[in-house]
MARTIMI-915322 format. One record per residue (C-alpha): x, y, z; residue number from 1; residue in one letter. Coordinates in steps of 0.5 Angstrom, whole numbers, plus 2048, in hexadecimal, padded with zeros to 3 digits. Each point is the difference from the previous one (the first is absolute). Layout:
// MARTIMI-915322
((X,Y,Z),NUM,'a')
...
***
This chain:
// MARTIMI-915322
((7E8,805,7C9),1,'m')
((807,7FD,7FF),2,'a')
((804,7FE,806),3,'v')
((807,803,7FF),4,'i')
((806,7FC,801),5,'p')
((804,803,806),6,'a')
((807,7FF,7FC),7,'f')
((803,805,804),8,'f')
((800,7FC,806),9,'r')
((807,7FD,800),10,'s')
((803,803,7FA),11,'l')
((808,7FF,801),12,'g')
((805,805,7FE),13,'r')
((801,801,7F9),14,'l')
((806,804,7FD),15,'a')
((7FF,805,7FB),16,'l')
((803,801,7F9),17,'g')
((7FE,806,7FB),18,'c')
((803,804,7FB),19,'t')
((7FE,807,7FF),20,'l')
((7FF,803,7F9),21,'v')
((800,807,7FF),22,'a')
((7F9,802,7FD),23,'a')
((800,808,800),24,'f')
((806,805,7FF),25,'p')
((802,802,807),26,'a')
((7FE,807,7FE),27,'s')
((7F9,7FE,7FE),28,'a')
((7FD,7FD,807),29,'l')
((804,801,806),30,'a')
((7FA,7FF,805),31,'s')
((7F9,7FC,800),32,'w')
((7FA,802,804),33,'t')
((7FA,7FD,803),34,'f')
((7FC,805,7FA),35,'t')
((804,7FC,7FB),36,'d')
((7FD,7F9,802),37,'v')
((7F9,803,801),38,'a')
((801,803,7F9),39,'n')
((802,7F9,7FD),40,'r')
((7FA,7FD,804),41,'a')
((7FB,805,7FE),42,'k')
((802,7FF,7F8),43,'q')
((800,7F8,801),44,'l')
((7F9,801,803),45,'a')
((7FD,803,7F9),46,'t')
((803,7F9,7FD),47,'e')
((7FE,7F9,7FF),48,'r')
((802,7FC,806),49,'y')
((805,7FB,7FE),50,'t')
((801,7FA,804),51,'a')
((807,7FE,802),52,'p')
((804,7FB,7FC),53,'e')
((803,7FA,802),54,'r')
((807,800,7FF),55,'a')
((804,7FA,802),56,'m')
((802,7F9,7FE),57,'p')
((7FB,7FA,802),58,'e')
((805,7FD,804),59,'a')
((800,806,805),60,'l')
((7F8,800,800),61,'s')
((7FF,7F9,803),62,'n')
((805,800,806),63,'i')
((7FE,800,807),64,'d')
((802,806,805),65,'f')
((806,7FD,803),66,'a')
((803,7FF,7F9),67,'t')
((7FE,807,7FE),68,'y')
((803,803,806),69,'e')
((807,7FC,7FE),70,'s')
((800,805,7FA),71,'i')
((805,805,802),72,'r')
((805,806,7FD),73,'q')
((807,801,801),74,'k')
((801,804,807),75,'p')
((805,804,7FC),76,'e')
((7FB,803,7FC),77,'a')
((7FC,803,805),78,'w')
((7FD,807,7FE),79,'m')
((804,806,804),80,'w')
((805,7FB,803),81,'g')
((806,804,7FD),82,'d')
((7FD,806,804),83,'t')
((800,803,807),84,'a')
((7F9,7FF,800),85,'s')
((7FD,7FC,806),86,'p')
((7FB,7FD,7FB),87,'f')
((800,7FA,7FB),88,'r')
((7FB,7FE,7FB),89,'i')
((7FF,7F8,7FE),90,'e')
((7FC,7FE,7FA),91,'l')
((7FB,7FA,800),92,'y')
((800,7FC,7F9),93,'h')
((7FA,7FE,7FD),94,'v')
((7FD,7F9,802),95,'g')
((7FB,7FC,803),96,'m')
((7FA,805,800),97,'h')
((804,806,7FF),98,'f')
((7FF,800,7F9),99,'t')
((800,807,7FE),100,'a')
((806,804,7FF),101,'p')
((800,807,803),102,'v')
((804,806,7FE),103,'t')
((805,803,805),104,'l')
((804,807,7FF),105,'n')
((805,803,804),106,'v')
((800,808,801),107,'v')
((806,804,802),108,'d')
((803,806,7FE),109,'a')
((801,7FE,7F9),110,'d')
((7F9,7FE,7FF),111,'g')
((7FC,7FA,7FF),112,'v')
((803,7FA,7FE),113,'r')
((7FC,7F9,7FF),114,'p')
((803,7FA,803),115,'v')
((802,7FB,7FB),116,'q')
((7FE,7F8,801),117,'y')
((806,7FC,7FF),118,'d')
((7FF,7F8,801),119,'a')
((808,7FF,801),120,'g')
((800,803,807),121,'q')
((7FB,7FB,802),122,'f')
((801,7FA,804),123,'d')
((7FB,7FB,7FE),124,'f')
((803,7FA,804),125,'g')
((7FE,7F9,7FE),126,'d')
((7FA,802,7FC),127,'i')
((801,7FC,7F9),128,'a')
((7FE,804,7FA),129,'f')
((802,804,7FA),130,'d')
((804,806,802),131,'r')
((7FE,803,7F9),132,'s')
((7F9,800,802),133,'s')
((801,806,805),134,'l')
((800,805,7FA),135,'d')
((7FA,804,801),136,'g')
((800,7FF,808),137,'s')
((800,805,805),138,'g')
((800,803,807),139,'i')
((7FA,7FE,804),140,'a')
((801,805,806),141,'g')
((806,802,805),142,'f')
((802,800,807),143,'r')
((803,806,804),144,'v')
((805,7FE,805),145,'l')
((803,805,806),146,'y')
((804,7FE,806),147,'p')
((7FA,800,805),148,'i')
((803,7FB,805),149,'n')
((807,800,7FF),150,'d')
((804,806,7FD),151,'p')
((804,7FC,7FB),152,'g')
((7FB,7FC,7FD),153,'q')
((7FB,802,7FC),154,'p')
((7F9,7FC,801),155,'e')
((7F9,800,7FD),156,'l')
((7FC,806,802),157,'v')
((7FB,800,7FA),158,'a')
((7FE,7FC,7FA),159,'s')
((7FC,801,7FA),160,'f')
((7FE,7FA,7FD),161,'l')
((7F9,7FE,7FC),162,'g')
((7FA,804,7FE),163,'a')
((800,806,805),164,'s')
((803,7FD,806),165,'y')
((805,802,804),166,'f')
((803,7FE,807),167,'q')
((804,803,805),168,'m')
((804,7FF,807),169,'v')
((803,803,806),170,'g')
((806,7FE,804),171,'a')
((7FF,7F9,803),172,'g')
((7FA,7FF,7FC),173,'q')
((7FE,7FA,7FB),174,'v')
((7FC,802,7FA),175,'a')
((7F9,7FE,801),176,'g')
((7FA,804,7FE),177,'a')
((800,804,7F9),178,'l')
((7FD,807,7FD),179,'a')
((7FD,801,7F9),180,'r')
((800,806,7FC),181,'g')
((7F9,7FF,7FE),182,'l')
((7FA,7FB,801),183,'a')
((7FB,800,7FB),184,'v')
((7F9,7FC,800),185,'d')
((802,7FC,806),186,'t')
((7FB,7FB,802),187,'g')
((7FB,802,7FA),188,'l')
((7FD,7FA,7FC),189,'p')
((803,804,7FA),190,'s')
((807,7FE,802),191,'g')
((805,803,803),192,'e')
((805,805,7FC),193,'q')
((808,7FF,802),194,'f')
((803,807,7FE),195,'p')
((807,7FF,7FF),196,'w')
((806,805,800),197,'f')
((803,800,7F9),198,'r')
((806,805,801),199,'e')
((804,803,806),200,'f')
((805,805,801),201,'w')
((805,800,805),202,'l')
((803,807,802),203,'l')
((808,7FE,802),204,'r')
((801,802,807),205,'p')
((806,804,803),206,'g')
((805,7FD,805),207,'p')
((7FD,804,805),208,'s')
((7F9,7FE,7FE),209,'d')
((7FC,7FB,805),210,'r')
((7F9,800,7FC),211,'h')
((7FF,7FE,7F9),212,'l')
((7FB,803,7FB),213,'t')
((7FD,7FC,7FA),214,'l')
((7FA,801,7FB),215,'y')
((7FC,7FB,7FD),216,'a')
((7FB,800,7FB),217,'l')
((7FA,7FB,801),218,'l')
((7FB,7FD,7FA),219,'d')
((7FA,7FC,800),220,'a')
((7FA,800,7FC),221,'p')
((7FC,805,803),222,'s')
((805,805,803),223,'v')
((807,802,800),224,'t')
((804,803,806),225,'g')
((806,804,802),226,'a')
((804,7FF,806),227,'y')
((805,803,804),228,'r')
((803,7FB,806),229,'f')
((805,803,805),230,'v')
((803,7FB,804),231,'i')
((803,801,807),232,'h')
((804,7FA,803),233,'p')
((800,7FF,807),234,'g')
((7FE,7FD,806),235,'e')
((7F9,800,7FD),236,'q')
((801,801,7F8),237,'t')
((7FB,806,7FE),238,'v')
((7FE,802,7F9),239,'v')
((7FC,806,7FE),240,'d')
((7FC,7FF,7FA),241,'v')
((7FD,805,7FB),242,'k')
((7FB,7FD,7FB),243,'a')
((7FC,803,7FA),244,'e')
((7FB,7FC,7FC),245,'w')
((7FD,801,7F9),246,'f')
((7FA,7FC,7FE),247,'f')
((7FF,7FC,7FA),248,'r')
((7F9,7FD,802),249,'n')
((7FB,800,805),250,'q')
((803,7FC,806),251,'v')
((7FB,7FB,804),252,'g')
((804,801,807),253,'k')
((806,804,801),254,'l')
((805,7FE,805),255,'g')
((805,805,803),256,'l')
((806,7FF,804),257,'a')
((7FF,7F8,800),258,'p')
((803,7FB,804),259,'l')
((801,7F9,7FF),260,'t')
((802,7FA,805),261,'s')
((7FF,7F9,803),262,'m')
((7FC,7FD,805),263,'f')
((7FF,7F9,801),264,'l')
((7FE,7FF,807),265,'h')
((801,803,807),266,'g')
((7FE,801,807),267,'a')
((7F9,802,7FE),268,'n')
((800,7FB,7FB),269,'q')
((804,7F9,802),270,'p')
((802,7FB,7FB),271,'p')
((7FB,7FB,7FE),272,'g')
((805,7FA,801),273,'n')
((806,7FF,804),274,'q')
((805,805,7FE),275,'h')
((807,802,804),276,'f')
((7FF,807,7FE),277,'r')
((7FA,803,804),278,'l')
((800,806,7FC),279,'e')
((802,801,7F8),280,'l')
((7FF,807,7FD),281,'h')
((804,806,7FE),282,'d')
((7FB,805,803),283,'s')
((7FA,7FE,805),284,'e')
((7FC,806,800),285,'g')
((7FD,806,7FD),286,'l')
((801,807,804),287,'s')
((7FC,806,7FE),288,'i')
((801,807,803),289,'a')
((7FA,805,7FE),290,'t')
((800,807,800),291,'a')
((7FC,801,806),292,'n')
((805,7FC,804),293,'g')
((7FD,7F9,800),294,'e')
((805,7FA,7FF),295,'w')
((7FD,7FA,7FE),296,'l')
((804,7F9,800),297,'w')
((7FD,7FA,7FC),298,'r')
((803,7F9,801),299,'p')
((801,7FD,7F9),300,'l')
((7FC,7FA,7FE),301,'n')
((802,7FA,7FB),302,'n')
((7F8,7FF,7FE),303,'p')
((7FD,7FA,7FC),304,'r')
((7FE,805,7FA),305,'r')
((802,807,7FE),306,'l')
((7FE,805,805),307,'a')
((800,807,7FF),308,'i')
((7FF,805,806),309,'s')
((800,808,7FF),310,'a')
((801,805,805),311,'f')
((7FD,807,7FE),312,'q')
((803,806,803),313,'l')
((802,807,7FD),314,'d')
((808,802,800),315,'n')
((803,7FA,803),316,'p')
((806,802,805),317,'r')
((803,7F9,7FE),318,'g')
((7FF,7F9,7FF),319,'f')
((805,7FA,7FF),320,'g')
((801,7F8,800),321,'l')
((804,7FF,807),322,'l')
((803,7FA,803),323,'q')
((800,801,808),324,'r')
((802,7FA,802),325,'t')
((807,800,801),326,'r')
((801,7F9,804),327,'d')
((804,7FB,7FC),328,'f')
((7FD,7FA,804),329,'n')
((7F9,802,7FD),330,'r')
((803,7FF,7F9),331,'y')
((806,7FB,802),332,'d')
((803,801,7F9),333,'d')
((808,801,7FF),334,'l')
((7FF,800,7F8),335,'d')
((7FB,805,7FF),336,'h')
((800,805,807),337,'r')
((7F9,802,7FF),338,'y')
((802,803,807),339,'d')
((804,805,7FC),340,'q')
((7FB,802,7FB),341,'r')
((7FF,808,800),342,'p')
((7F9,803,800),343,'g')
((7FE,805,7FA),344,'v')
((7FD,806,802),345,'w')
((7FD,805,7FB),346,'v')
((800,807,803),347,'e')
((7FC,805,7FB),348,'p')
((803,807,7FE),349,'q')
((7FA,805,7FF),350,'g')
((7F9,7FF,800),351,'d')
((7FE,7FA,7FD),352,'w')
((7F8,801,801),353,'g')
((7FA,7FB,801),354,'p')
((801,7F9,7FE),355,'g')
((801,7F9,803),356,'q')
((806,7FC,802),357,'i')
((7FF,7F9,7FD),358,'e')
((802,7F9,803),359,'l')
((800,7FA,7FB),360,'v')
((802,7F9,803),361,'e')
((800,7FA,7FB),362,'i')
((800,7F9,802),363,'p')
((807,7FD,800),364,'s')
((804,7FA,802),365,'t')
((807,802,7FE),366,'d')
((804,805,803),367,'e')
((803,801,7FA),368,'t')
((7FA,804,7FE),369,'n')
((7FE,807,802),370,'d')
((7F9,7FF,801),371,'n')
((7FF,807,804),372,'i')
((7FF,807,7FD),373,'v')
((7FE,807,803),374,'a')
((800,806,7FC),375,'f')
((7FC,807,800),376,'w')
((7FA,801,7FB),377,'t')
((7FE,807,7FF),378,'p')
((7F8,802,800),379,'a')
((801,802,7F9),380,'r')
((804,7FC,7FB),381,'v')
((802,805,7FA),382,'p')
((7FD,7FF,7FA),383,'a')
((804,7FF,7F9),384,'a')
((804,806,7FE),385,'g')
((801,802,807),386,'e')
((806,800,805),387,'s')
((801,7FF,807),388,'l')
((806,802,805),389,'s')
((802,7FD,807),390,'l')
((806,800,804),391,'s')
((801,7FC,806),392,'y')
((806,7FD,805),393,'r')
((801,7F8,801),394,'l')
((803,7FE,806),395,'h')
((804,7F9,800),396,'w')
((800,7FF,808),397,'t')
((801,7FB,805),398,'r')
((7FD,805,806),399,'d')
((7F9,800,7FE),400,'e')
((7FE,802,806),401,'t')
((804,807,800),402,'a')
((7FB,802,7FA),403,'l')
((7FB,800,806),404,'m')
((7FE,807,803),405,'p')
((803,800,807),406,'e')
((7FB,7FE,806),407,'g')
((7FC,7FB,7FB),408,'l')
((800,7F9,802),409,'a')
((800,7FB,7FA),410,'w')
((7FE,7F9,7FF),411,'v')
((806,7FB,801),412,'a')
((7FD,7FA,7FE),413,'q')
((7F9,7FD,7FE),414,'t')
((7FF,7F8,802),415,'r')
((7FA,7FC,7FE),416,'r')
((7FE,7F9,802),417,'r')
((7FA,7FC,800),418,'p')
((7FB,801,806),419,'g')
((800,7FB,805),420,'e')
((7FB,7FE,806),421,'v')
((802,7FB,806),422,'r')
((7FB,7FA,801),423,'g')
((7FE,7FD,806),424,'p')
((806,7FB,7FF),425,'d')
((805,806,800),426,'m')
((802,7FF,7F9),427,'v')
((800,806,7FB),428,'r')
((7FC,7FF,7FA),429,'k')
((7FF,805,7FA),430,'p')
((7F9,804,800),431,'d')
((800,803,7FA),432,'g')
((802,807,802),433,'t')
((806,804,7FE),434,'v')
((805,803,805),435,'v')
((805,806,7FF),436,'f')
((805,802,804),437,'r')
((803,807,7FF),438,'v')
((806,804,803),439,'d')
((800,807,801),440,'f')
((807,803,802),441,'v')
((804,806,800),442,'g')
((7FD,807,800),443,'g')
((7FD,803,807),444,'k')
((7FF,7F9,802),445,'l')
((806,7FE,804),446,'p')
((800,806,804),447,'a')
((7F8,7FF,802),448,'l')
((7FF,7FC,807),449,'p')
((7FD,7F9,7FF),450,'e')
((7F9,802,802),451,'d')
((800,806,7FB),452,'a')
((7F9,801,7FE),453,'a')
((801,7FD,7F9),454,'l')
((7FA,7FE,7FC),455,'t')
((800,7FC,7F9),456,'a')
((7FC,804,7FB),457,'d')
((7FD,7FA,7FB),458,'i')
((7FC,800,7FA),459,'s')
((7FE,7FB,7FB),460,'q')
((7FD,7FF,7F9),461,'n')
((7FA,7FC,803),462,'g')
((802,7FA,7FD),463,'n')
((803,7FD,807),464,'v')
((7FD,7FF,807),465,'e')
((805,803,805),466,'i')
((7FF,7FB,806),467,'l')
((806,803,805),468,'g')
((805,805,800),469,'n')
((806,801,805),470,'t')
((805,805,801),471,'l')
((806,7FF,805),472,'r')
((806,803,802),473,'f')
((806,7FC,7FD),474,'h')
((806,800,805),475,'p')
((805,7FE,7FB),476,'v')
((800,806,7FC),477,'n')
((7FC,805,803),478,'g')
((7FA,800,7FB),479,'g')
((7F9,7FD,800),480,'r')
((7FE,7FA,7FD),481,'r')
((7F9,7FF,7FD),482,'l')
((7FC,7FA,7FF),483,'t')
((7FA,7FF,7FC),484,'l')
((7FC,7FA,7FF),485,'r')
((7FB,800,7FB),486,'l')
((7FB,7FC,7FB),487,'k')
((800,801,7F9),488,'v')
((7F8,800,7FE),489,'l')
((801,7FF,7F8),490,'d')
((807,7FD,7FE),491,'p')
((7FE,802,7F9),492,'a')
((801,807,801),493,'k')
((806,803,803),494,'p')
((801,803,807),495,'v')
((803,807,802),496,'e')
((802,802,807),497,'l')
((803,806,802),498,'r')
((803,801,807),499,'a')
((804,806,804),500,'r')
((801,802,807),501,'l')
((7FD,806,803),502,'l')
((802,804,806),503,'l')
((7FB,804,803),504,'e')
((7FD,800,7F9),505,'g')
((806,802,7FC),506,'a')
((804,7FB,7FC),507,'p')
((806,7FE,802),508,'v')
((802,7FB,7FB),509,'s')
((7FF,7FE,7F9),510,'e')
((7FA,7FD,7FD),511,'v')
((801,7F8,7FF),512,'w')
((7FC,7FE,7FA),513,'s')
((7FF,7F9,7FF),514,'q')
((7FD,7FC,7FA),515,'q')
((7FD,7F9,800),516,'i')
((800,7FF,7F9),517,'p')
((7F9,7FC,7FD),518,'n')
((801,7F9,7FF),519,'g')
***
């Protein structure tokens, strides 16, 4: 399985240039709908798959990220810059790893008009190459701009670049985790397919519109797809997604509503060497809400070898990769501001039926690699010739605890350290055990007296001996601190731990679900 570079992490602003060329008479096509895209996807599925072709000079291929970021377009050419709409569109030029040009169309009252690539509108900075070699190049993707923080300044709210990746931010947020259109055969020995959005249609918004609608056509060796995205910028940016897929061939594993993020180290997995950034991640945990009302929090790991976890359930209420730690001092990074990265929450629409949420954790030593993937896998994968439809809402938010139901406590932090024993000389020495400290906060906990009859309901998979556990009142936040001291029985096998707080036998917290990877 490939580790996908996190190219969106610090992309600077690119200005946009485009030329619209009339493709249809105004009377021939005055609208474009999801059905139109679905019909295109259905027809495409009957045809032989054609891989995207590289369309750029060698000089733009062998460049680093900073150089690619320097390729800009002239600000005066932003799409819709001459309209009263608050939205603007910027284009990405092909370059670096983004070698496949996409087709971009604008839909308005006059019909559908393709955006024509014009190399003369791009500024390539100090890159030395023959400009005539740009013939046949194209657009790699685009950004959606909107005045999300300053009423007079359009800023990034959405980006579509590379394969089927897209990313959004809300007010006061810094781009972090990404979403994908589809994940196919992720983590399988046969190798992963990377579907790509080959064509987009942007519906021109009116002066009073505060949302943007766009459609996308997805293609891959085994499946095609039609998408509708309705983007609502705001304090948390929300996008409503409707998708329909058509299967050319049998898929080994289907990942729906996939999310991608980065986790190198955190409170539950301290860095192996001296590092000024105590935590380094775009997301620190997987949150899952089940149909029966149970909530689960799974702190992420950076394992020594590929790790895949599965959580079976029917009709999930939601799941997401979240960033709960908001204390700047835990990251201490003025350049990347991990404390401002949003969590991404998937809210299913309708009944998704039985299946499982999978979490894929990939070993990584580089913060520019996205090594975390989470998605929904239906119990039955459609066969070749069949189709599948799904709708969901994505929330890009820094207020992750607002997602929790009222009255339910959540895990604020998980800390891990080697266990120690104090000898006769009063010197502490490692004893081969592991100690976890888990802080539960919020919900009903602050209103409970210190001596409330709370208990910790703890379970494990049989590969660990729990040597001790304590549950204490936390006088600073009014929550409770659970401390577990345990011994791993077989280091070659993973450890699974679960814990939740009970009051008179009823749960008052989400489930803390911690894995110690094997090895």
